[in-house]
N, C-alpha and C positions, 0 to 999 in steps of 0.2 A: 505493499499500499505507500503510497508518495504519500508521505503526511507533511503537512505546512509547518512553515515557522511559524511560532507566535514571536509579534513586536506589543510586550507591554507599557501601555501610555499612547498620549495620540497628543500629544506636546508640538511643538516646531521639529524636536529631534525623531522622535516617534515616527512622525507623520512624513517627514523627508526618507527615512531609514525603509520606511514599507512604500513609498512610491519608488525608491529605486529598485528594491528585490521585486515587486511586481514586473517594472520596465522589462526586467531580467527572465520573467517568466516563472518565478519561482511562487510555488503556491503560498500565502499570507493572511496571516488572520491577526487584527490589529482590535485593540481591547483597550475600553478608555472611553471616557469624555475627553471631546477636541477641544483644547485649548481650556483645560478646566484650571490647572494655577490660573493664567491668568485672568479668566472672568472668574472666577471665586475667590483667588488668594491676593489682588491688585486693588489698590481703592479705587474708587469711584475718581473720572476726575484726572488722575495720571497721567502724564507724559512719558513717554520711553527716552532715555537718555539718551538710546543708541542712536545713532545715522540710520538714517537709509539703507545707507550702504552695506550698514551692519545687521539689520532687519530682513532680509529676503533669506524666507525657507530654500533651499538647495532642492530642483528637483531636474530629472534623467532628460527633460527634454524644455525647448524654449518656451516660454508663455505663462509666465509660473512666478513672477517678482513682485513687490509690493508695488511699484508702479504697473506692471498688468491689472496686479489686483483695480488698482485708482482706478483706470482707463476702464474695466467693467463694471466696477461699480457706480460711474459718473463720477468722481469726488474727484478734488486737486491733487493733482498727482505729488506726491511727495518722492522727492530725486534728489535734492541738494543736502550736502552738511547741517543748513540752516532751516531746513523744512525738520518741525517736530512732530513728531508721531503720537497721536489719541491712543491710549489703552485700548480704546473702544474698536478702532479703527485696526490694530493690529490683528485683535479678536477677529474680528471681521473679515481679517484675511487670511488668517490659521483654518477658520471654517470655510471659505472658498477652496482654498488651497486643498483641504481633505473631502470636500465634495466632486473635487475635478479629479483630482488622483485615487482618491483611498476610499471609496464609493462605499464598498464594504464592512465599515467600520463597526466593532461593535460592541454598544454601551453596556458593557456588565464591566465587573473586574475580576481581577485575577486572583483568588485567592489562595492560594497552594500551587510551587512549583517543584516538581522532585523529579532526581534521576528514575531514570528508564529502567533496569535493571533485565542481565540479560535473563530468557526465560519467559519473561512476561510477554512475547511478541515476536514478530519476524523483522522490526525495525532495526536497524546497528546505527552505531554513530557516524560511519558517514551518507545515512541514509538510507542503505538497501543492505542488510548486515544480521543479524543476529543479535535482538537484544540494543537496549543501546535509547538515548536521546532521551526526553522529560514527558512527565506528566502534569499535567495542567488541571487544577479543576477551578471554576467561573463559579460565582454565587451566583447564577442560575440555576448550579447542581451539574452541570454539564463536567463531564471528564473528557481528558482528550489528550493523542501522542503529538507532541511536536518534534521536529528533527534536530529544531535547534532554536533557541530563544533570544529576542533581543531586549533587555532593560531600559527602555528609555522615559521611568518613571519623572523626569523633571528634578520639581525641589519637595515633590511628596516626599511627608514626612520626614525631612531635612531641617527644616527648622531649629534652631540654637539657640538656648536657652546657656547663659554663663551660669558655673555655678551660685554666684553670690548672688545672682537674681533668683535661679530655681527654691531656694528653699521659700523663696517666700508666694512659692507656685507649688505646694507639696503634691498637689493632682496636675501639676501643671501648665502650664499657660493657657490665658480663659479671658476673653474680652470681657466676661460676667465676672472676671475675679481680680485682686490688685495688678496682677501681672500679666502683661499679653507680649503677644510675638505682632511683627508688625505686617507677617502674613494670615491673621486671623481677622485682618479689617478692612471691608470692602466700603460699609457705609461711616465715616468720620465725621459725618453731622451731627453723632450721636453725644460728641463730648462739647456741643456748645455752650458755653457758657461755664466749662468747667476747667478745672487745671488740669494739665497735662504735663506728663514726664516721657521722653524718647532720650531712649538710650542709642550711643551711635553717633555716628561720623560719615557712613555713605549715603550714597544718595538717595537708599532707602530711607533712612532716617529725617534726613533734610526735607526729602518733597512729603513724607507722609507730618512732619511737622509743620509747614508750611501749608498745608491740606487744611489741616487742622483749624489752623491759624484762620485762615482763609472761610475757616464754618463758624468760627465764633469762641471755640478754645485758648486758652492762657495757656500757652506752648511756652515749656523751658526743654532746650536741648543739651544734654548728657554727654561729654566726650571725654576718652580718656587722652591726654596729654595735651601740648600748647602748639595753639595752629592748626591741629588738625579738623577741623571746619574749614573748609575750604573749596573754591569752586574754580571751574575746568575754565582755559581759552575758548572764546570762540572763535568760530572758525576761521573767520578774519585774520586772527592773530597766529594760525600755526605755523610752525617756523618752515620755511619755503625749498629751502637745501638739503633737506629731508624725504626718503620716501614713504609716502602715503599708504596709507592703511585705515581700515574701516573707525579705526580710535585713536586717529592724530596721526603725528607726521612725526616718525620716530624711527631709525631702524631694529630697534628692537620691537617694537611692536610689529614692525613689517615683518621681519622676519619668523614671531610667533603666529602672527597669522598664517602665513601663507607658507610657511614651511618646517611645520610643526614636527616632523618625521625623526628627528633626533632627540627630542625633548625628554622622550620615555628611557635614554641610554643617561643623563645626567643622573649624580645620586641622588637616592633620594631626598634627601634634605634640602637641597638647591631645591627637586621639582617642587616638593613644598610650599617651601617658599614663596617661588615665584609665582606659583597659584595666588598665595596669600595678597602678594604686594603688588605683582604686576597687575595693573587695569585695576589699584585700590582704591580706597574710601575718598571718594571725590565728590562733590558735586557737579549738576549740569552745568555750562556758563548761562540757559535760560533759565537758571532757577536764584540766581543770588537777588532780583532784584523784587523776588517775593520772601526773600527768606528775611534778609537781612534788615532790620531795625523792626520788625513785625515779630519773631522768635528772640526768646533771652536765652544764650550758651553759658552754659556753666562748662568751665574747662577744669580738670581733675587730674587728677594722678592715678587716683584708681576708685574702684567701689570695691568696698575689703567680705565684705560677707552678709550672712541674712539671719531675720530669723521675723516670727508671724506673732499675732494678738488682735484680740478681740479690742469693745467699744471701752471694755471697763479701766483697763491700765494700760501700763508700760509694757512695751516685749521685751521678751527676755536677753534681746542683745541689750536693749536701754539697761535693764538692773544688774547686766555682766558692768556694761561699762560705766554704771557709777559705781560700781563697787573699786573701779579703775582708777577713779576721780575725771569722770570724761561725764559730767552734766552740765548741760546746756540750758538758754532758756530760748523761748520759742520767739522770732522776731518775724518782720513781717514779710509777708508775699511766701509764707509757707516756709519760712526757711530758721531752722534753730543750728546756732553755730556753738562750738564744743573746742575745746582743749584737749588731748591728748591721745589716744587708740581708739576710743569705743568707735563701733561700727556696726551699720546691719540693714536690711531691706525690712519693714515692716508695717503697722499698722498702729496709729495711733488717732483713736474716734472713727475708726473704719480705714480711713487714709492709709497708703501705701506710704513708707519712710523711706526715703533712699540717702544712707550715710555714706557722704564719700570723701576720702583724704586728700585735701586740697593742694595746688603744687607747690604749695609751701609748708607743706604738712602739716595742717589744723584740719579740724574732722568740721565737718557741717552735713547737718538734717536736711536735705531737701521733701518737701512732702509735696503731692500733689490727690485729686478725687482719680487719678489712674494710671500706672506705670507702661508704655508700649517698649520692649525689644524691640530694635530694627539693629539685630546683631545677626543677622546674615545664617547661614544657611552651613553644615558640616556634613561633607558626606559618610556614614555608616552604616557597613556592611549588615551591622546587629541588627540595626533599625529596620530593613528591607524585611519586616517576617512575611511576606509571603513567599519568601525563597526559603525551603524545607531548610532544615537543620544539619542535614547533611552534606546537604551544596554550601551551606554557608561553612560549616567547618573546611572541606575543601579547596575552598576558594583562597586562593594566594591575594595577600593586603599589604598595605603599607598605610599606616595610620587609618586603620578603619577604611581606606577604602581600595576598589580593588586592582590589583596590576596586571595590565592590559600588556596581550602582544599583540602583533602585526593584524593588524586589518580588527582591531578592535575587541578581539577574544580576548576571554579570563583562561587562568589557569584549567579553568574544566572546560573540557572542549563540546563548543556546541551553545556555551551561553558567552552572548555579550553583553557589554554596556557601552551607550554612550550618551552623551549629553555632559552635566556638571559630575557622575562619576567617573568620568573618563579624562576628565581636567589634572587630576596627580600623575597621569601618564602621557597626556600628548598636550597640556600646556592651556593657560588661561584663558585662551581661544575657546576652549571647549565649555565656559560657562555661556555662552553669546549665538543668537540664531547663529550668528552667520559663520559659526563653527562645521554648520551640516554639511557646506562646502568640502570641506575636507573630509568631514569625519563618514557619511554617510556612501558616498558611493566606495571608499575604501572598505564598508564593513562590509555592504554587499557585496561586492569584487570576492573578500575572502570567504564569505560564510559559500557564496556561490561555488567558488572552489572546492571546498572543503564539504559541502553538503547537498551541493544541489544536486 
């Protein structure tokens, strides 16, 4: 029996991979809601930081770029680096791409993926032997066999909450609790008239803060380090004597975008460092005017630790801090200043309190009605619980990320990863939509050769 390839995820990387596999005549089943992370986990009114050149989903044939969608939909073309992309437009583009190139998308969830061992059927690891392959279970109850599996689940389940904030959310971040993650907010209008703390210094933090302020919230951004809240240069101020890339004009960005082949041969420490630092926290050039003067910024050395309590009294951390001589008096604007080494994130009168160590070594408490952690995402195979325990045990990993070889294949033959989980092997470009141009044809080519 000619078993299909399973693609898990229907965001840009999943749709692009599926389109390339279909173009090669490989039977494929694709699972997930199209563009769900963009539709459900990005705030309404968001604008993409990426330029149009960095925002087209790669296809095996011409006619499916963002500009092509704009022409087909009769909306203004988004082409130049000065054109700003509304998230609603990008979502509609992804859905248009799916309808044209991956029309057989199945809007169901994959519950589990496990090895299919020898003796359970006639399918082999190469597609035509005895045993092997993968058994998948869907939330519809269906069980089926796949010759290979592509994991393209994007940001799903990878939201990162720093441990110093996590203790204030023992049941996990929640929009209805004291601490949430930025991916949990679609409508920031719910904070109108409220005090809000946003932790972070990247585009997600700064745009979340700006949108909440525009909705009527009093917003403070808490960022670690001096000068970390910054904005990129507009297109007309980019260096002219350097090669162009979708992310700006620089030799490093050009190489990482168009020649990520050798990246996986770098030492692990260097690879993980570059993924974090290259194209790191920086606001979009067009966001500066909407942010400065509207959002308060607190630059701190760090947030130290966390604690929670109810309305009746102090946090456990506050009591411990007082025992160490760290008792402060609450001042204006929800700030309690203190001296000493106390710290914590907790509640005072049902309000979360973020206690920080300032750059000069003093301790200060910042209170608000809610705290949003715009602290990004971290790949962790352990969090991909749809992968069976045996598979996760067999996978070679590096700091929680799968170690990928040629063609984006993992250490388990037939199991591929693309998008963000591939960044530690193929570089920072895998964090962006334009990474599909490199990843999708190569993954499809390798899979076709090994399992076609």
